[in-house]
N, C-alpha and C positions, 0 to 999 in steps of 0.2 A: 683647635677643634673647629670643624665647619659650622658656621652660623646656622645653616639650614638644619643641622642635626640637634640644635639646642632649643629648649623651650625658652623663648626670649620674652619673658614677662617681668624681668627685673628692671626696675627704674631707679635712678638716683637724681637728686636735686642739687642744684648749685644756686646759692643766693649771694648777692653782693649789694652793698649800699654805695651809691654814687653820690658824692658831695660836690656842690658847686661853691667854691670859696670866693668866686668873683663877684663883681657888682652888677653883672647883667646875666639874665637867663640864657640858657643855651642847651644844645643837645649834644649827646655823646653816644657813640656806638660801642656797646660792650660786646667783646668777642671772646668766646670760650674755645680753647684748643684742647685736643687730646694728644698725648705723646705715648707711643707704645712702650712696652717694657724694653729695657736695654738688652742688647744682644740679638735682636731680631734683624737678620740680614735683609738688605735690599728693600727697605720700606721707607715711609716718609719720616721726617724728623718730628713734625707735628701737623695736625690737620684741624681745620675749623669744624666744630660740631654744633655751634650755635652762635647767634648774634641777635641783638636787639638794640634799637635806637630808643633812647630815653631823653625826655626834656626835663631839665632841672632848673627851677627858678633860682634867681640870684640868692645866695646864702642858704639855699635849701638842700635837701637830699631826697633821693628816690631809691627804693629797694627794687632790684631787678632779680627775678627768679627764673631759672631754667629747669626743665624736667627732661631727662634723657633716658632712652631705652639703652641699657648696657650693651646688648649685643650689636645694635646698629651704630652706636656712638663710639665704641671701642674696637671695632673690627678693623682688620687690615686685609688688603687684597694681594694674593700671591701671584706668581708668574703665570699660573694656569687660570687666572681670573676667578679663583675660589675666594669666597668671603670667609676669613678665619678670625676667631676670637682667641688671641694669645693669652695663655695663663700667665700670671705674674703681676708685677707692679706697674700699672699705668699711671700717668700723671695728668691731672686736669689743670690747665693754666688759664687764668683770666687776663686778657689783654697782654701787652708786652711789658708790663710793669714788674714782672717777676713774682706776682702773687700766684702760688700754685699749691696743690695738695695731692697726695697719693691716693690712688684707688687700686685695691688689690683684687684680682680676679682669680678664683679657683673653681675647679669643676668637681661636682659630686657625681659619681657613677653608680 
């Protein structure tokens, strides 16, 4: 479905707690990726939809929260440069550590 044809007011949030188990404070960049539903031809494997740098004191933790517009964060671009929001199971992944969870998109007409 074309993103321009949708009422794009749906948002979702992702939160993660970053812990520093070391003896010195430091910063970490938390990166959030979107993976489109399987079976969509000629599209990206994953795309960055958000990132934040967070400083965590030694032995401490910090909560990082992201808010995303579903249509803008989960869209793909086709060969004709149309922005499309594919129906089906998208995956949101945080970092490269393997932490991920599914987001299912369906359309009501």
